[in-house]
N, C-alpha and C positions, 0 to 999 in steps of 0.2 A: 274499707279495703284492708285485708289482712296482710301484714308485713311478713315477708319470708325471712325471718332472722336466723342466721346460721352462726353458731358459736365458733369462734376461731379455734382451730385444732391445736390442742395442747397435749404433749406427750406425757404419759404417766411417768413419774419420777422413778418408780420401781421397775416396771416391765417394759415401758416404752410404747404401749398401746395408746391409741387416741382416747382422750378423756371425753366421754359423751355427756358429762355433767360436771358441775363445779361443787357438788355436794361433799366431795372428799378432799379436804385441804388440811394440811398440817405443816406448821413452820414455813408457810408460804410456798409449800410444795404441793403439786396437784397429783391426785391418784385416780385411776380409772374405776376403782371399786373399793369397798371397805376391806377386802382381803389384802390388797396391796398396801393400803394405809396401815393395816395391822402389822404387816411384816416390818414396815418402817418403824413403827412404835416399838416392836420387840427388839430390833437392832439398836435403836436409840437408847432404850432402857438398859441394854446390856453393854452400852458404850462401844458398839461395833458399827457405828454409822459410817466409818471409813471403808466399809465394804463397797460402797458405791464409787470409791476412788479407783478401784481396780478396772472397772469397765463401765461404759454408759449403759444404763438400763439392763443390768445383768440378770435380773430375776425373771421368773415365769409368772404370767398373769394369774391372779387368784380367781378370776372370774370364769375360768374355763373348766374348773373341776368342782365336784361335789364332795362334801364331807360324809363319807360312808365307811367308817372304820370299826363299827361295832363288832363285826365278825372276828376282829383280832382279840376279843375277850374270850374266845373259845379255846380251851386247853388243847383240843385236838389239833387245831390249826397252829397254835403257838408251838407245840412240840415238833411239828413238821417244818416250821419256818426257821427256828433258831439253829445255830451251828453248835452252841454249847450252852449249858446252863447247870448251875449248882444251887446251893441254898441261898446264895446272895447275888452272884454274877450271872449275866446272860450276854452271850455274844451272837450277833445276827448280821447277815449281809443282805443288803438291798440293791436292787437295780434302780438307778435314778436317771430317767431319760433326759431330764433337763440339764444335766451336767454338760457344759460346753465351753467353759473358759476358765481363766485363772481365778476370777472372783468366785465362781462356783466352788472351786477346790478350797479356796481360803475360808469361805463361810462354813462349808460342811465340816471342815476340820477344826472349827471353833465352837462346835455345839456344846462342849463342856463349859464354855463361858456363858452360854444362855441357860443351861440347866446343869448344875454340878453333879447331879445323879448320873450323868453320862461321863464315864471315865475317859474315854477317848473315841475318836472317829477318824478313820483313814480312808482316803479315796484312791481307787484304781481308775485313773482317768481314761485309759483306753477301753476298759470294760464297762465304764460308767457304773461302777459298783462302789458302795459305801459299806465299810465294816465298822460296826458300832459295838462297844462294850459298855454296859450300863448296869446299875444296881436296880434289880427288878423289885426290891422292897420299897424303893423310893419313887420309881417311875415304871409304869407298865409298858409293854410292847406297843399297845394301842396309843399311849401317850407319846411315845417316841415317834411313831408314824405321824401323829397329829402335829407334833412339833416340826417335823420335816415339811409337812403340808403347809404349816403356818409361815415358814420362811421361804416358801416357793419351790420346794423340791419334793413333790409327792412321789413315793416309791411306786413302781409298777409291779404289783404282786399278782401273778397269774397262776393258774392251776399247774402249769408246767414247772414253775418254781418250786412248788410243794412236792411234786413227784420227783424232782431232782433228776431229770433225765439228761441234763446238759452234758455235752461232751467234755471230758477232762483230758489233761495231758497223761499219756501213758507213762508209768513209772518204770523206765528202763535204765535209770541211772546213767544216762548218756553223758551228762556233764561230768560226773565223777570219772567215767571211763576215759574221757578226753583229758581230764586233769592228770590221771595216772600215766596215760600214754605220753602226754607232753612233758611231765617230770622226768620220765625215763628217757625220752628222746634227747632232752637237753643234757643229761648226765652221760649218756652213751656217746653223744657227739664230742663232749669234752674229753672223755677217755680215749676216743678214737683218733684225736688230732696227732698225738705222738706217732701213731702207726702211719698216718698219712705222710708226715714229714720225715719219718725215719728215726730209728733209735740207734745210739752208739752201742758198741759191743757190751760195755759194762752196765748198760741199762736194760739189757734184754730180759732180765728177771721181772721188770715192771710190765713188759709186754704180756707175759703169761698171767700176771696178777690182774692187769686191766681186762684181759680176756675173760677171766672167771667173774670179775665184777659185771661185765657186760651180760654174761649169761644170767646172773642174778636179776639184772634190770629187765631183761626181755621176758622173764617168766611171768610177771604180772601183766605185761603187755599182751602176750599170747593167750594166757589162760583166763584173764579177766576182761581186758579191753577188747580183745579180738575174738572172744568166745562166740559172740553173736553171728559172726560170719561162718564159723564151722557148723553151728546149728542150722542156719539158713541153707547152707550148701547140702547138708544131710537131708533136710526136708525136701529140697528140690530133687535130689537124686532118688528119693523114695517115690516121688511123683514122675520120675523119668524125664525131668526137665533140667536143661543146662542153662541156669540163670547166671547172671554176672557174679553172684556170690561164690559160685564154684571155683572159677579161676582165682578169685581173690583169696579164698581160703587155702587153695592149693599153693599159691605164692607165699602166703604167710607160713604155712607148714614147711615148705622147702627151705625158706630163709632160716627158720628156727633150727631145723635138723642140720643143715649145712654149717650154721654158725657153731652149734654145739660140737659137731664132729671135728671141725677145724681147730677149735680151741682145745678140745680134749686131746687130740693127736698132735698138737703143736705144729700143724701143717699150714696154718693161716690165721688171720684175725677174725674171719667170719664177716657176716653182714648185719650185725646187731643194729648199727645206725640206720641202715636202709629199712630194716624190719620195723623199728620204732617209728621212723618217719612215715612209712606206709600206713600203719595203723592209725597214727595221729591224724594224718590228712584225710583218711577215709572217714574217720569218726566226725571230723569237723564238717566234711561234706554232708554226712548224714544229718548232723544237727541243722545245717543250713536247709537241707531238703525238708526237714520236719517243721521249719518255720512256717507258720500259717496264722490265720486270723482267729485266735482263740477267743477274742471278744465278740465274735459273731457266731450265731448258731445257724448252721446250714440244715440241721435235722430238726425241723419244727413240725408240730402237728396241732390239731384243734385245741389241745389242752392249754397252749399258751395264748389262745384266743378267748377262752372261757374265763369267767370270774372265779375267784377262790370260794366265795360264799354267795348265797342268795337270800333275799328277805322273804320269809314265809309269814303269811297273815293267819293268826290264830286268835280267836275270841276278840276280834277287832283290834288286836295288837300285832305289830310286825316285829319279828326277831330274826337275826341272821343265823343261818346254819351252814355248815360246810356243804359244798356241792355234792359230795359223795352221799350225803344223807337225804338228798332230795328224792322224794318218792311220788308215785302216781297218787293223785288226789290232793296234793299240796296246793294251796292257793298262794301264789307268789306276786310280789310287787316289782315291777320293772320300771325304772325311771328313764328320763330322757338320756339317750346316747348309751344305754346299757344293752348288753347282749342277752338274748333269750337263750337260756342254757338247755332247755329240753322242749320237746314238742308239747304245746299247750293250747287250750281253748281260751279265747278272749272273753272275759266276763264283764269288764268295766273299763271305760275310757275309750278314746279314739286312738287306734293303732295305725301308725304310718311307718311301715317296716322297710328298712334298707337291707335288701338281700344281695347287694352287689358282690360281697365277698364270697358268697356261696354259689350264686347262679351267674354272676356277671352282668345282670340287669341293673342299669344305673339309676333308674327312676324308682323312688320309694313306692311301695304298694300299700294301698289303703285296705285295712281289714275290718270286717263288721263283727258285731257281737255274735258269739257262738261259733265263729270260724276258727279252724285250727291254724296256728302259727308255728312254723317249723323252727327248730333250734338253729342258731347261727345268725338269725336276723337281728338287726339293731333298731331299737325304737328311736325314732327321730322326733316324736312329738311329746305330749304330756305323759305323766305317769299312768301306767295301765296295770290292771290286775288280771291274772290268768290262772287257769287250773291245769296242772300238769297231767297229761294223758299217757306219757311214756317216760320211763326212767332215762337218765342221761345216756346210759350206755346203749339204749335201744332207739335213740333219736335218729332222725333222718341224717343229720350232720355226722354223727358218730359212725353210722352204718356206711355212709359215703366214704369217710376217711378209711375205715377198716376194710373196704372193698379190696379183694385180692389184687385187682388191677392197679389200685392206687398204692399198695404197699409192697408190691413185688420188687425184688432186688434186680438191678439191671444185669442182664446177661449179655449185653451187646458192647461191653467195654472194649475199646480199641487197644491192640497191642502196641506198646510204646516202642520208640526207636531203640532204646537201650535193650529192651527185651528181645527185639529182632536181631540186633547185632551180637549180643552176648552169646546167643546160641551158636552162631557160626564162629565167633571169636574163640570159644572154648575148644571147638573141634579142630580148628586150624592150629591153635596153640599146642594142643596135645600131639598133633601130627608132626609139627616141627621139632618138638622136644624129643619124641621117640625116634624121629628120623636122625637127629643129631647123635643120639645114643647108639643107634645101630651103625651109623657111619664110622664112629671112632672105636666101637667095641672090639673089632678084630685086631686093631693095631695097638690101642692104648686104652685099657679098661678104665683107668683112673680119669683119663681125659674125657672119655665118653660120659661117665657119670657127672663130671664137672660141667660138660656142655649141656647135659640134660637138665641139671638143676639151674644152670645159668639162664637157659631159655625161659624156664618157668619164673625166674626172678625178674628178668628184664622185661619180659612180655606181660607181666602182671598188669591187668587193665586199670591201673590206678588213675591215669589221666581220663580214661573213658568213663570210669565210675564217678569222677568229679565234674566232668563237663556238664552233665545234665543238671545236677543240683545247683551248681553255681549260676548257670544260665537261667534256670527257672527261678531261682531266688531273686536275681536281678529283674526278671520279667514280672514276678509277682509284686515286687516293690513298685515297679512302674504302674501296674494296674491299680495297686493300692492307692498311690498318690492321685490317681484319676477316678477314685471312688468306685472301682470295680473289684469285687472281692471274690477270689476263686477258692474253691474248697481244697484243692490240692494241685500239685504240679502237673498231674496227668490231664487236667482239664485244658491246659494250654495246647497240648498235642491234639486233643479231641476237637478243640475249636479250629485248629488249622486245617482239619480234614472236612469241615462242614461245607455242604453245598446247598442246603435248604434252610430257610428261616421261617418259622411260624410265629405270628404275633397274636396275642390276645388284644382286645380293644380297650375295654374299660379299665382304667388304672395302669395300663401298660403303654399304649401309644397316646392315651389321654392322661392329663395330670390328675393326681388324686385330689386336687383342691376343688374339683367340681367343674362347673360349666362357665362358658363365656356368655355374657349378657349384652344384647344390643337392643336399641329402642327404635321403633319405626314410627315416626311422627314427632312433631315439635311440641313439647310440653312447656307450658308457662311455669313460672315459679309457684304460682298458686296451685296449679294442677299437680305438680310434683309434691307439694305439701299435703294435699288431700290424699294422694295415693300412699304416701309414706304413713300418714296417720291411720289409714285403714290397715295396711299390711303389717304394721308393727305389732298388731294384736294377734297375728296368725303365727302358728308354729310350723306351717308348711315350708319346706326347703326353698321353694320358688319365691314365697313371700319374703323370707329372710334375705334371699339374694337381691330382691328388688330394693329392700331397705338399705342393704349394703351399697348397692349401686347408686342410690339417690343420696347417700351420705347422711350425716347428722342433720336432722330437721327439728324444728319446733313442733311438737305434737299438738293437734287441735282436738277439742272435745268432740266426742262422737255421740250423737243422739240415737242412732240405730245401727246395730251391727249383727249380721247373720253370716256364718260361714257354713256353706253347703259342701259336704264331703265330695271329692272328685270333681267339683264344678267351680267353686270360687267363693268370692265375698260380695255381699250386698251391704252397703253402708250409707248412712245419711250423716254428712259432716257439714257443719256451718250452713245448713239449709240446702245443700246440694246432694243429689242422689248419685251414688257411685256404684258401678258394677266392675269387678275385677275377676277374671277367670277365663274359663274355656269359651270357645265359640258358641257352645250350646247354651251357656248361661248368659253370655253378653249379647250375642246376636239373635238368640231365640230360635235357632234351627239346629238341625242335626250336626253333630260334631264333625268338624273338618279334619280329614286325615292329613295333618301337617307332617312334613318330613322331619321337622324339628319341633321342640316344645315351644308353645306360644302362650302368652297370657294377654288377653285382650282387655282394653280399657274403654269404658263408656261413662260419660259424665252427662247427667240430665238427658238421657236417651240419645246422646250423640257420640259416635265412635271417634275417639281422639288418638288412637294408635294401638300398638301392642309391643310387648317385650318378647324378644326372640332369644331362646337359650340354646346354645350349641356347645358341644364339648370343646374344651381347650386342649389342643394337641400339643404334645411335647416338642420342645425345640429339637430340631434335627429330623423331623418327619420328612423334610425335603430330601434327606440323604437316603431314604428307603428306596425310592425309585432308582437311585444311582447304584444300588446293589446289584441290579440286573445288568448284564446277563451272568455275572460271576456267581450269583446266588439266586435261587428261585424263592420268591417270597409269597406267603399266604397270610390271610387274616381270618381268625376264628373268633366269634363273639357270641356270648349268651344274650346279647342285646338284640333289639329289633333292628331291621335294616333301613331305618329312616335316615341314616347317614351314608348310604351307599354311594350316592352321587358325589358327596364331598370326598369320599375316600378313593374314588376311582382315579383321582390324580396321583395317588401314591401306589395303589395296586391296580395297574392298568387292565389286567385280564379279569373279566367279571367272574370267571370260575375260580379265581384265587381268593375270593371273599365269601365266607360262609357265616350266616347269622342264625340266631335261635339255636345255638349249639349247646347241648347238655355237657356236663363234665365227661360222661362216658363217650359221647360222640367226638369230643376233642381228642381223647385218648385213641379212639379207633382211627381217626384221620391221620394222626402221627404214625401209628402202626402201619397204616396202608402205604404211606410214603416210604417207610423203611423197607417194606416188602418189595418196593420198586428199586431198591438198591441205593436209596438216598441217605445221606448223613444229615440228621435233622437237629436244629436248635429250636427249642420251644421257649418263648418269652412270655411269662404271665405274672400275675400278682396275687391271685386269690386262691381259695380252696377249690374253686371250680376248675382251676388249671393244674391242680396237684397231680392228677393222673397223667396228664399229657407231659408234665415236667419230668415225672418218673420214667415214662416210656421213652422219651426222646433221648437222643445220643448225648445231648448237652442241654440241661434245664437251667434257665436264667430267670431268677425272680427279680422283678422290678419293684422298687419301693422308694418312697420319699423319706423314709427313715429306716436305716439298716438295722436298728435295734428294735423296731416294732415287728409285729407278726408278719412273716412271709412264709409261704409253704416250703417244704423240703426241696432243695435244689442243689445243683453243682456250683452255682455262682450267684452272687447277689449284686445287682447293679443299682447304684443310687440314681434316681430319676434325673438328676442334674447332669449325668454323664451319658444320657441316652443318645445325644447327638454325636458321640464319639464311637458309636458302634462300628462303623466301617473301619475306623482307625484301629480299634481293638482287634478286628478280624485280620487285618493286614499285618499288624504287629505280631500276632500269634504265628503267622506263617514265617515272618522274619526270625522269630525265636527258634523255630525248628531248623531253619537253614543254618543258624549259628551253631546249633548242636551238631549238625552234620559236618560242618566245616571244622569244628573243634575235634571231631573224631578223626578227620584226616590229619590234623596236627599230631594227635596222639599216635596215629598209625605211623607217621614219619619218625617219631621218636622211637617207636618200637622197632622199626626196621633198622635204624642206626644201632640200637642196642643189640639186636639179634645178630648183626654182623660181627659183634664182639663175642656174643654168647655161644654161637655155634662152633667157634674155634676152641672152646673149653678153657680160655685164658682170660675170663672176665675178672678184673681186679675189684676188690671192695671199693676202692677210690672211684673207679669209673661208675659203678652202680650208685654210690653215694652222691655223685654229681648229677648223673643222668636222670634219676627218678625225681628229686626235688625240682630240677630245672624244668622237666616236662610238666610237673604239677603247677609251678608258678606261671609258666607260659599259658597253660589252659585257663587258669583262674583269671589271669590278666586279660586274655583275649575275650573270654566270654563276658566279663563285666563291661569292658570298654565297648565291645561290639553291640551288646544289648542296649546300652545307653545311647549309642549312636543311632541305632534303629528307632529308639523311642523319640529322639529329636527329629528324625526324618518323618515320623508319623505325627509329629506335633503333640506328643504325649509327655514330653519332659520339659 
């Protein structure tokens, strides 16, 4: 009788994975593979073993990646990757997905201790980027990447990195403008205090001197810090649009002109302090509004999915070439888990291609010799050889992405609350200002112009301009903490207006980790051992899942093993005949059309059970049915409809679930809903959803790693926050209500100020108190109210 001996599970000292063997031991420490053991050796030799004191199992497993960095020897690729190079020094920046804790940061900034040819290395933790400066005469770029690989931090180098299309911060010198406005604001306030508290007769000469100094201070504020508002107002006027920039620019201009006139004519102190404070607070609000997630790319395409180089076989040798040099007729080598970069014919090997990212079909497809394999598929089995039949730019995947429907810019953007209000605000403001002028003009010309300018000063929409950026900034920080990343503040308003939600299936409402496995039948320890010993030899995804389900087992010697494509495994182990696979192979008759994937088990001509594979749905799927009736929900899937009965509990109406959907049909369905007057959210995860994400009013990409590839979208949601979707939708509505209420507060202050302004007797002191007070009130209210709403929705 064979004993079923199971080794006690021991965690790898480096990465924390289970050690399936005791072969890798050093200094009484166990490692899951030779790669992790090598990392420990490197750190110990460099006297950096205290790395492990920062965190338990901080490293990434070395068993999950392959060493394929030969392409980094190509000068073309090196020149595109590096940030700077001269005769001796090279500077390069890499994206490191495995950066996740303090130990990662510590180790990566100690690379010069491992190899002195590296001068320094600095980590940007949020962006997961590593900037390295090294001596390329002593260490090559390839060796730097190999060193990072050896210590467990392999860079992710994609084609999009080389093309360098990533979004950057616009260089508008906003921080410098704020600094100038803030410096002038502080000095003008200091010079204005004597005016507020009164000057004695013998000190009146200082009054005029301080006035001229104030004019000097407001010149850079108006013509440098505030210049952008005049440009924006002029551009809006040319388009015959009254945006909020117009009354802001008008207010700044009037404050400047009146201050200069009063100081020059010795008729008053002017409003220099109010002017500087206005511009300073507006610029701070603009900076807050521009705050976004620059460590996340919302505009992604197939290039970040493709490899930088591909291995071409010539004269029985394979060499790496840049993807741009790949041509028709090239014979290429594709290893396990690599992407096929161009349409090609299978020449050698067993191809089991995962097209889930392109088509949405979750089950890998078996390809036979001579069959065309389209670009974008991922090989999940052994290494295969293919012959390219189309260049990269002519492949099915590239044509799909470049389809006009997939790349069109949205023309259905909703007008924001600020845009709606500012148009009417400007008209009413000008009406009151000119009305005040006409009212006083017949009796007192000077008082009429004073009233006219005072109205434009007091009613300047400073608080209105600040309410949206500060509310949205607080809201974005709430979403950020809950792993939901929005492209810009306008997305919040769009989300609040949504009434229809369309879900993709594979990778969106199901987890990216694969399927859930259940067993039907009682298997003895011996039977489990036999099944494990057979399946461990197969590269099929279902075989690997069975091995993982059964756990670590002692492998038995196999006397006969045959794997039949698309059917299953025939094996003889320890004198017993085993069949594992489809009903056609195991039961001997026509394939049963199961609604879920099943692997049948037969031992010595006796059926002993079967494994059942179902998609593992994300936490929070129960919340989907609760979205009705406030939201209409639909399911679009490129997969077969074998899970329709399971999903009917979440999408109760049968016509709300559509299967076998192509990328174009998904886009057309969303467009049809919009033509019915619906505001649509599309939630997807793959290239097959890219068109629908673009077409929808709000596209949300679901991912289990926000730094991995996801199609272009308006927002990126971490899969762990999927269950919070109803709370996110309600919170977006709360945020818009807060903005509207803050507008009422702003309006109240304006009415109080206008009661002074229309009399023509507005003092600088009143303006200096009223404007900052309204600003502080708005900022305080929006911040506190937004965080209160977040706690109410259990997001804080």
